[in-house]
C-alpha positions, 0 to 999 in steps of 0.5 A: 160552731168554730173549733179553735186550734189549741196548744196541746204541747204547752207546759207551765214553767217553760220560757216564753220566746220571741218569734220572727215571721219572715214573709215573702210573696211565694212561688210555684212548686215547680216550673210546670204549667200545672204548678203555676196554675195552682199558684196563680189561682191562689195569688189572683184570687186574693181580693187585695191583689185584684180588687175587681168585683168577684162576679166580674173577675171570676169568669175572667180568671177561671175562663181565660187567665188560668187557661192561658197564662200558666204555660207561658209563666212556666216557660219563664220560671224554667229559665231561672229555676235552679238545682234547689228550686225557685230562686225566691224560695231558696234565697228567702230561706237563706235570708231567714236562716242568716237572720236567725243567726244574727238574732241568736244572741238577743235572748238566752234561748235565741229568737225563733225565726220561721219563713212563710209565703203568702201564696204557696209553700211554706204557708204563713199558717204553717210558719206561725204554727212552727213558731208557736210550737217553739213557745213563741208567744210574741211574734214580729211579722217581717214582710220582705217588702221594703215599700208598703202596698196593700196587695203585698204587705196588707195581704200578709197581714190578712193571712196572719189574722186569718190564721190567728182567728182560728187559734185559741191562744193568740200570740201577741203580734207586731207588724213591720209595715215597711222599711223603705227609708231606713238608713241601714237599708239605704246604705246596704243598697248604696254599698251594693251598687258601689261594689258592683260598679267597682267590679264591673265599671259604671254604666251610662245611667242607673235605672231603679225599677220597682214593681208596678201597681194599678194607678187606681190603687195609688189614687185610692190612698196606697202609699206605695208610689210615694215610698218608692220615690222616697227610696229612690231619692235617698239612694240617689243622695247616698250615691251622690248622683244627679237626678238626671243620672238616675231614673225611676220606673215601674215594671210587671204591669198586666191587663189594659188598665193604667199602672204606675208610670213610667213603665220599665219596658217602655223606658228601656226601649226608649233608652236603647233607641237613643243609643245608650251604651250601658244601662245599669238596673237595680230593683230596690223593691225586691229583697231577694231575686226572683222571676221579676228580676232574673227573667223579666229584667235581666233577660227580657228587658236586656233583650229589649234594650239591645234589640232597640239599638242599645248596648248592654243592660246590666242587672245589679243583683238584689241584696239577697242574704248579703251580710249588710242586708241581714244586719239592716233587717235585724236592726229593724226587727230589734227596734220593733221588739222594744221592751219585749227582749227585757221580759225574756230575762226571767228567773228559772226558779220563778218559772219552776215555782209557776209550774209547781203551782199550776200542777197543784191546781190540777194542770196536766203539765 
């Protein structure tokens, strides 16, 4: 028999709050082989990420990948690890804190914001519990993935549903599927590029590198590829750039199967071989900087570009916790709140009366 998790601290008459659950992919706890192994075991066990039948995938994962890849990945993490830990975690925390401050004036008691990682810590389950402990009975889920993909956004939804399936009193939920074409997000991206060009000069080409996805996922109906192309087109238009001056590619492919093309590393090498002097790279699918941007693009691909005969690959940072990014995300959240905010303006005397009636009927609090 299922034992459902209750709300032992609930008291009648308290003001119900709105919560925002900010989610990102996650990160190992340390740049060590053992920590990376734990992280990869959770990540690569997700059937949303790897759709191969378990009978086929399990021997590959546990017999090969988890014995080979952790040490190599730990070395990559060590190159970007900061004094406060993983950049993805520290930047996501800063973003969530800034978003909480931006939304603070939207309700008398503020809007509770918590950060949860799909893999690793802090978990999505712990973040949901944190919000519920702050009396959040209505929760908006904000995955930090501008473009929807089943292995990312849908996997966050799976984790939320899995934890809520264990709750006795499930909060109301709304999900932000994507914000790939939101004009405020596009404007924030465009302004970040312009500001970088003002400071560093403009390169010979702007390359927009999105995280890759197996081609078969796209052919099965995943909208990710189309949304990446839409983001790129809108950004190019905002920057008033001709199509030939802006290239879209996909990075981070693994395994022998075909992924979305063109590939970032192949394109970077070809541009280097063509003798390009300065290549600017932006990764619009990453809300905050992480291993894939700081190590894979700014280090690996920069070396690849130069070794192939190119001049300098210059990585333009993610939006991270920049004010314009926070304002854009807050606006997206507010749109999804809809009429929820109006219900927060309840009457204190009415809540006191509710508590009195509950106690009269035998409620403990």
